[in-house]
C-alpha positions as a Markdown table, in Angstrom:
| # | Residue | x | y | z |
|---|---|---|---|---|
| 1 | Unk | 111.2 | 78.6 | 63.1 |
| 2 | Unk | 110.0 | 82.2 | 62.9 |
| 3 | Unk | 107.4 | 83.8 | 65.1 |
| 4 | Unk | 103.7 | 83.7 | 64.0 |
| 5 | Unk | 103.1 | 87.2 | 62.8 |
| 6 | Unk | 100.0 | 89.4 | 62.2 |
| 7 | Unk | 99.5 | 92.5 | 60.1 |
| 8 | Unk | 99.4 | 96.0 | 61.5 |
| 9 | Unk | 95.8 | 96.2 | 60.3 |
| 10 | Unk | 94.8 | 93.3 | 62.6 |
| 11 | Unk | 96.4 | 95.2 | 65.5 |
| 12 | Unk | 94.0 | 98.0 | 65.2 |
| 13 | Unk | 91.4 | 95.6 | 66.5 |
| 14 | Unk | 93.2 | 95.3 | 69.9 |
| 15 | Unk | 91.0 | 97.0 | 72.6 |
| 16 | Unk | 92.4 | 100.4 | 73.8 |
| 17 | Unk | 93.7 | 100.5 | 77.3 |
| 18 | Unk | 91.7 | 102.6 | 79.8 |
| 19 | Unk | 93.7 | 105.6 | 80.9 |
| 20 | Unk | 94.6 | 104.0 | 84.3 |
| 21 | Unk | 95.1 | 100.5 | 82.9 |
| 22 | Unk | 98.3 | 98.7 | 83.5 |
| 23 | Unk | 100.3 | 97.7 | 80.3 |
| 24 | Unk | 100.6 | 94.3 | 81.6 |
| 25 | Unk | 96.8 | 93.9 | 80.9 |
| 26 | Unk | 97.1 | 95.2 | 77.4 |
| 27 | Unk | 95.8 | 91.9 | 75.9 |
| 28 | Unk | 93.6 | 90.9 | 78.7 |
| 29 | Unk | 94.0 | 89.2 | 82.0 |
| 30 | Unk | 91.8 | 86.5 | 83.5 |
| 31 | Unk | 89.5 | 87.2 | 86.4 |
| 32 | Unk | 90.6 | 86.6 | 90.0 |
| 33 | Unk | 92.3 | 88.4 | 93.0 |
| 34 | Unk | 94.5 | 91.0 | 91.2 |
| 35 | Unk | 97.6 | 92.0 | 93.0 |
| 36 | Unk | 99.4 | 95.0 | 91.4 |
| 37 | Unk | 103.1 | 95.4 | 91.9 |
| 38 | Unk | 105.5 | 98.2 | 90.7 |
| 39 | Unk | 106.4 | 96.2 | 87.6 |
| 40 | Unk | 104.1 | 93.2 | 87.3 |
| 41 | Unk | 100.5 | 92.0 | 88.0 |
| 42 | Unk | 99.6 | 88.8 | 89.7 |
| 43 | Unk | 96.2 | 87.0 | 89.5 |
| 44 | Unk | 96.1 | 85.0 | 92.8 |
| 45 | Unk | 94.5 | 81.6 | 93.3 |
| 46 | Unk | 93.4 | 81.6 | 96.8 |
| 47 | Unk | 92.4 | 77.9 | 96.6 |
| 48 | Unk | 95.8 | 76.8 | 95.7 |
| 49 | Unk | 97.7 | 79.5 | 97.8 |
| 50 | Unk | 99.8 | 80.4 | 94.6 |
| 51 | Unk | 99.4 | 82.7 | 91.7 |
| 52 | Unk | 97.3 | 81.5 | 88.9 |
| 53 | Unk | 99.1 | 83.9 | 86.6 |
| 54 | Unk | 101.7 | 86.6 | 86.7 |
| 55 | Unk | 101.9 | 89.1 | 83.8 |
| 56 | Unk | 105.0 | 91.2 | 82.9 |
| 57 | Unk | 105.4 | 94.0 | 80.4 |
| 58 | Unk | 109.1 | 94.3 | 79.3 |
| 59 | Unk | 111.0 | 96.5 | 76.9 |
| 60 | Unk | 114.7 | 96.8 | 76.5 |
| 61 | Unk | 114.7 | 99.8 | 78.7 |
| 62 | Unk | 112.7 | 98.2 | 81.5 |
| 63 | Unk | 115.3 | 95.2 | 81.5 |
| 64 | Unk | 118.1 | 97.6 | 82.4 |
| 65 | Unk | 119.2 | 98.3 | 85.9 |
| 66 | Unk | 121.6 | 97.3 | 88.5 |
| 67 | Unk | 119.5 | 96.6 | 91.6 |
| 68 | Unk | 121.0 | 93.8 | 93.7 |
| 69 | Unk | 119.1 | 91.1 | 95.6 |
| 70 | Unk | 121.7 | 91.0 | 98.6 |
| 71 | Unk | 119.6 | 90.5 | 101.7 |
| 72 | Unk | 116.4 | 89.7 | 99.8 |
| 73 | Unk | 114.4 | 86.6 | 100.8 |
| 74 | Unk | 110.8 | 85.6 | 100.2 |
| 75 | Unk | 108.4 | 87.3 | 102.7 |
| 76 | Unk | 104.7 | 87.1 | 103.3 |
| 77 | Unk | 102.3 | 89.3 | 101.5 |
| 78 | Unk | 99.8 | 91.2 | 103.7 |
| 79 | Unk | 97.8 | 92.2 | 100.6 |
| 80 | Unk | 96.5 | 88.7 | 100.3 |
| 81 | Unk | 93.5 | 87.9 | 102.5 |
| 82 | Unk | 94.6 | 86.1 | 105.6 |
| 83 | Unk | 92.5 | 83.1 | 104.8 |
| 84 | Unk | 94.2 | 82.5 | 101.5 |
| 85 | Unk | 97.8 | 83.6 | 102.5 |
| 86 | Unk | 100.4 | 80.9 | 102.0 |
| 87 | Unk | 102.8 | 80.4 | 105.1 |
| 88 | Unk | 106.5 | 80.5 | 104.6 |
| 89 | Unk | 106.9 | 77.9 | 107.1 |
| 90 | Unk | 105.3 | 75.3 | 104.8 |
| 91 | Unk | 108.5 | 75.5 | 102.5 |
| 92 | Unk | 110.8 | 74.7 | 105.4 |
| 93 | Unk | 112.4 | 71.3 | 105.1 |
| 94 | Unk | 110.0 | 70.4 | 102.2 |
| 95 | Unk | 112.7 | 70.1 | 99.6 |
| 96 | Unk | 110.9 | 72.7 | 97.5 |
| 97 | Unk | 112.1 | 76.1 | 96.5 |
| 98 | Unk | 110.2 | 79.3 | 96.3 |
| 99 | Unk | 109.9 | 79.3 | 92.4 |
| 100 | Unk | 109.6 | 82.8 | 91.0 |
| 101 | Unk | 106.8 | 83.5 | 88.5 |
| 102 | Unk | 107.9 | 87.0 | 87.6 |
| 103 | Unk | 111.6 | 86.4 | 87.4 |
| 104 | Unk | 113.8 | 88.5 | 89.7 |
| 105 | Unk | 116.3 | 89.3 | 87.1 |
| 106 | Unk | 113.6 | 91.0 | 84.8 |
| 107 | Unk | 113.1 | 93.6 | 87.5 |
| 108 | Unk | 116.4 | 95.3 | 88.4 |
| 109 | Unk | 115.4 | 98.9 | 87.5 |
| 110 | Unk | 114.9 | 99.8 | 91.1 |
| 111 | Unk | 115.2 | 97.9 | 94.4 |
| 112 | Unk | 111.5 | 98.3 | 95.0 |
| 113 | Unk | 110.7 | 96.6 | 91.7 |
| 114 | Unk | 113.2 | 93.7 | 92.5 |
| 115 | Unk | 111.9 | 93.2 | 96.2 |
| 116 | Unk | 108.4 | 92.9 | 95.0 |
| 117 | Unk | 109.3 | 89.8 | 93.2 |
| 118 | Unk | 110.2 | 88.2 | 96.5 |
| 119 | Unk | 106.6 | 88.3 | 97.7 |
| 120 | Unk | 105.4 | 84.8 | 98.3 |
| 121 | Unk | 102.4 | 85.6 | 96.2 |
| 122 | Unk | 104.8 | 85.6 | 93.2 |
| 123 | Unk | 106.0 | 82.1 | 94.1 |
| 124 | Unk | 105.0 | 78.5 | 93.7 |
| 125 | Unk | 106.7 | 75.3 | 95.0 |
| 126 | Unk | 109.4 | 74.0 | 92.6 |
| 127 | Unk | 111.9 | 71.2 | 93.1 |
| 128 | Unk | 115.4 | 72.8 | 93.3 |
| 129 | Unk | 116.7 | 70.9 | 90.3 |
| 130 | Unk | 113.8 | 72.3 | 88.2 |
| 131 | Unk | 114.0 | 75.8 | 89.8 |
| 132 | Unk | 117.8 | 76.0 | 89.1 |
| 133 | Unk | 117.7 | 74.2 | 85.9 |
| 134 | Unk | 115.0 | 74.0 | 83.3 |
| 135 | Unk | 112.9 | 76.8 | 84.8 |
| 136 | Unk | 115.9 | 79.1 | 85.0 |
| 137 | Unk | 117.0 | 78.3 | 81.5 |
| 138 | Unk | 113.4 | 79.3 | 80.2 |
| 139 | Unk | 113.5 | 82.6 | 82.3 |
| 140 | Unk | 116.9 | 83.4 | 80.7 |
| 141 | Unk | 115.7 | 82.5 | 77.2 |
| 142 | Unk | 112.4 | 84.6 | 77.5 |
| 143 | Unk | 114.6 | 87.6 | 78.9 |
| 144 | Unk | 116.9 | 87.3 | 75.9 |
| 145 | Unk | 113.9 | 87.3 | 73.6 |
| 146 | Unk | 112.3 | 90.3 | 75.2 |
| 147 | Unk | 115.7 | 92.2 | 75.1 |
| 148 | Unk | 115.6 | 91.7 | 71.3 |
| 149 | Unk | 112.1 | 93.2 | 70.7 |
| 150 | Unk | 110.3 | 96.4 | 71.1 |
| 151 | Unk | 107.6 | 95.3 | 73.5 |
| 152 | Unk | 107.1 | 92.0 | 75.2 |
| 153 | Unk | 104.3 | 90.6 | 77.4 |
| 154 | Unk | 105.3 | 87.5 | 79.5 |
| 155 | Unk | 102.5 | 85.4 | 81.2 |
| 156 | Unk | 103.8 | 82.7 | 83.6 |
| 157 | Unk | 102.0 | 80.4 | 85.9 |
| 158 | Unk | 101.3 | 76.9 | 87.3 |
| 159 | Unk | 99.3 | 74.2 | 85.8 |
| 160 | Unk | 97.7 | 71.1 | 87.4 |
| 161 | Unk | 97.3 | 68.7 | 84.5 |
| 162 | Unk | 97.5 | 65.1 | 83.4 |
| 163 | Unk | 97.9 | 63.6 | 79.9 |
| 164 | Unk | 94.7 | 62.1 | 78.6 |
| 165 | Unk | 94.3 | 58.7 | 80.2 |
| 166 | Unk | 96.3 | 59.5 | 83.2 |
| 167 | Unk | 95.1 | 60.4 | 86.7 |
| 168 | Unk | 95.7 | 63.9 | 88.1 |
| 169 | Unk | 97.3 | 63.9 | 91.5 |
| 170 | Unk | 98.1 | 67.2 | 93.3 |
| 171 | Unk | 100.6 | 67.1 | 96.0 |
| 172 | Unk | 100.5 | 69.8 | 98.9 |
| 173 | Unk | 102.8 | 71.6 | 101.1 |
| 174 | Unk | 100.2 | 72.1 | 103.9 |
| 175 | Unk | 97.5 | 74.1 | 102.2 |
| 176 | Unk | 99.7 | 75.1 | 99.2 |
| 177 | Unk | 99.3 | 73.1 | 96.0 |
| 178 | Unk | 102.4 | 71.7 | 94.2 |
| 179 | Unk | 101.9 | 72.3 | 90.5 |
| 180 | Unk | 102.5 | 69.5 | 88.0 |
| 181 | Unk | 103.6 | 71.9 | 85.2 |
| 182 | Unk | 104.7 | 75.4 | 84.7 |
| 183 | Unk | 104.1 | 77.6 | 81.7 |
| 184 | Unk | 105.4 | 80.7 | 80.0 |
| 185 | Unk | 103.7 | 82.7 | 77.2 |
| 186 | Unk | 105.6 | 85.4 | 75.4 |
| 187 | Unk | 103.9 | 87.8 | 73.1 |
| 188 | Unk | 106.2 | 90.3 | 71.4 |
| 189 | Unk | 105.3 | 93.4 | 69.2 |
| 190 | Unk | 107.8 | 94.9 | 66.6 |
| 191 | Unk | 106.9 | 97.4 | 63.8 |
| 192 | Unk | 103.2 | 96.8 | 64.2 |
| 193 | Unk | 103.3 | 93.0 | 64.3 |
| 194 | Unk | 102.5 | 90.6 | 67.1 |
| 195 | Unk | 104.2 | 87.3 | 67.5 |
| 196 | Unk | 103.7 | 84.5 | 70.1 |
| 197 | Unk | 105.6 | 81.7 | 71.7 |
| 198 | Unk | 104.7 | 79.4 | 74.5 |
| 199 | Unk | 106.1 | 76.5 | 76.7 |
| 200 | Unk | 104.6 | 74.1 | 79.1 |
| 201 | Unk | 107.1 | 72.2 | 81.3 |
| 202 | Unk | 106.5 | 69.4 | 83.5 |
| 203 | Unk | 107.6 | 70.2 | 87.1 |
| 204 | Unk | 110.3 | 67.5 | 86.8 |
| 205 | Unk | 111.7 | 68.8 | 83.5 |
| 206 | Unk | 115.4 | 68.3 | 83.1 |
| 207 | Unk | 117.7 | 71.1 | 82.0 |
| 208 | Unk | 119.4 | 68.8 | 79.5 |
| 209 | Unk | 116.2 | 68.6 | 77.4 |
| 210 | Unk | 116.1 | 71.4 | 74.8 |
| 211 | Unk | 113.4 | 74.0 | 75.5 |
| 212 | Unk | 111.9 | 73.5 | 72.0 |
| 213 | Unk | 110.7 | 70.2 | 73.2 |
| 214 | Unk | 108.3 | 71.9 | 75.6 |
| 215 | Unk | 106.9 | 74.5 | 72.9 |
| 216 | Unk | 103.3 | 74.1 | 72.7 |
| 217 | Unk | 100.2 | 76.0 | 71.4 |
| 218 | Unk | 98.8 | 78.6 | 73.7 |
| 219 | Unk | 95.5 | 76.8 | 73.3 |
| 220 | Unk | 97.0 | 73.8 | 75.2 |
| 221 | Unk | 98.2 | 76.1 | 78.0 |
| 222 | Unk | 94.7 | 77.5 | 78.4 |
| 223 | Unk | 93.4 | 74.1 | 78.7 |
| 224 | Unk | 96.0 | 72.9 | 81.2 |
| 225 | Unk | 95.8 | 76.0 | 83.3 |
| 226 | Unk | 92.1 | 76.6 | 83.1 |
| 227 | Unk | 92.8 | 80.3 | 81.9 |
| 228 | Unk | 91.5 | 82.5 | 79.0 |
| 229 | Unk | 94.5 | 84.4 | 77.7 |
| 230 | Unk | 94.8 | 87.3 | 75.2 |
| 231 | Unk | 91.0 | 87.8 | 75.3 |
| 232 | Unk | 91.2 | 91.5 | 74.4 |
| 233 | Unk | 92.6 | 90.8 | 71.0 |
| 234 | Unk | 90.5 | 90.6 | 67.9 |
| 235 | Unk | 89.1 | 87.0 | 68.0 |
| 236 | Unk | 90.8 | 86.1 | 64.6 |
| 237 | Unk | 94.1 | 87.4 | 65.7 |
| 238 | Unk | 93.8 | 85.6 | 69.1 |
| 239 | Unk | 93.0 | 82.4 | 67.4 |
| 240 | Unk | 96.0 | 82.7 | 65.0 |
| 241 | Unk | 98.4 | 83.4 | 67.8 |
| 242 | Unk | 97.1 | 80.7 | 70.0 |
| 243 | Unk | 96.9 | 77.6 | 67.8 |
| 244 | Unk | 100.6 | 77.3 | 66.7 |
| 245 | Unk | 103.6 | 76.3 | 68.6 |
| 246 | Unk | 106.8 | 78.1 | 67.9 |
| 247 | Unk | 110.0 | 77.5 | 70.1 |
């Protein structure tokens, strides 16, 4: 199925960036503790001790690079206020991986870019099978799509959500919330047109299930994650991009 597309005329309604604004924020970012890294921006949820959202701006050139992750491991983030800072020790022996929100493989242009993805403020607890399976497959798929388009914005984050009629239960690693779901929203621009795709994966999703099974409208992700995305777009364009699901 093809991307949802919008005309170049509608793009004129996109709010202009301030001179010092980050490209990751071109279509808007939700409020919260904003952590700016060399090649991505995180909105941090101090209550859950994980990011609420991580935004990346990718182009084919930005995806190039040969920085290596040898010797890199997750480390504490001193820019997060101490009272909201997750502890690395909470993961020890828990059975959970540090799950990247901004994928390390998207940021190999320099060692500094790559190293910034290993801050614990860019991670949320993920079962190993999910981290190395369905989530990795979605990261690779999103990167392939970004490499094929002129400009791409990727928004990734956790959700704490139950189907209607079900009871929401949130597990914890100490003070760190364990998400029930993870999402990715991909917005691309080519030749004056915007297109959007989005996926919402249960945290126990299996890699054997095709990713298109998890394609959802952005509207559903906003409800599940409690976030307002793409709020800088013209309202009609925002509504068009958010209401349809395209794998």
